[in-house]
C-alpha positions in Angstrom: -1.6 -2.2 -11.0 -2.7 -5.6 -9.8 -0.3 -7.4 -12.2 2.3 -8.6 -9.7 3.6 -8.0 -6.2 7.0 -7.4 -4.6 8.1 -8.9 -1.4 7.3 -5.8 0.8 3.7 -6.0 -0.4 3.0 -9.4 1.1 2.2 -8.0 4.6 -0.1 -5.3 3.2 -1.9 -7.8 1.0 -2.3 -10.3 3.9 -3.8 -7.6 6.1 -6.2 -6.6 3.3 -7.3 -10.2 2.9 -7.6 -10.9 6.6 -9.8 -7.8 7.2 -11.4 -7.4 3.8 -9.8 -4.0 3.2 -8.5 -2.2 0.1 -4.8 -2.3 -0.7 -4.4 1.3 0.2 -6.1 1.0 3.6 -4.1 -2.1 4.5 -0.8 -0.4 3.3 -1.6 2.5 5.7 -2.1 0.0 8.6 1.2 -1.7 7.8 3.1 1.6 7.6 1.5 2.6 10.9 2.6 -0.7 12.5 6.1 -0.3 11.2 6.3 3.3 12.3 5.2 2.3 15.9 7.8 -0.4 15.9 10.5 2.0 14.7 9.4 4.6 17.3 9.6 2.0 20.1 13.1 1.1 18.9 14.1 4.9 18.9 14.3 5.1 15.1 14.5 8.6 13.5 11.3 10.0 12.0 10.1 13.3 10.6 7.3 15.0 8.8 7.9 13.0 5.7 7.3 9.8 7.6 3.9 11.0 8.8 3.0 12.2 5.3 3.9 8.8 3.9 1.9 6.9 6.5 -1.2 9.1 5.8 -1.0 9.7 2.1 0.6 6.8 0.2 -2.4 4.3 0.8 -5.1 6.7 -0.5 -2.9 7.8 -3.4 -2.2 4.2 -4.5 -5.9 3.3 -4.3 -6.8 6.2 -6.5 -4.0 5.5 -9.0 -5.0 1.8 -9.2 -8.5 2.8 -10.2 -7.3 5.2 -12.9 -4.5 3.1 -14.4 -5.8 -0.5 -14.1 -7.6 -0.5 -17.4 -4.6 0.8 -19.2 -2.3 -1.7 -17.4 -4.6 -4.7 -18.4 -4.7 -3.5 -22.0 -0.9 -3.1 -22.0 -0.4 -6.6 -20.6 -3.0 -8.1 -23.1 -5.4 -9.1 -20.3 -9.1 -8.9 -21.0 -11.3 -8.3 -17.9 
């Protein structure tokens, strides 16, 4: 919603700033990096993991476009 960030967003936001990418694309990159690290460390994974890596970033980008106006209005922010 672009009104605040949680701790786990910092890496995705940093990647987005470094490479001038949208939040969704940078989130996909971060999830992919974390997946590779987990795979190397023999962590469990499944189809849900792959779906999350591929789908969450684009879904969040679309939702941010749709809901940002409402979020700003709700927060009392004028653009």
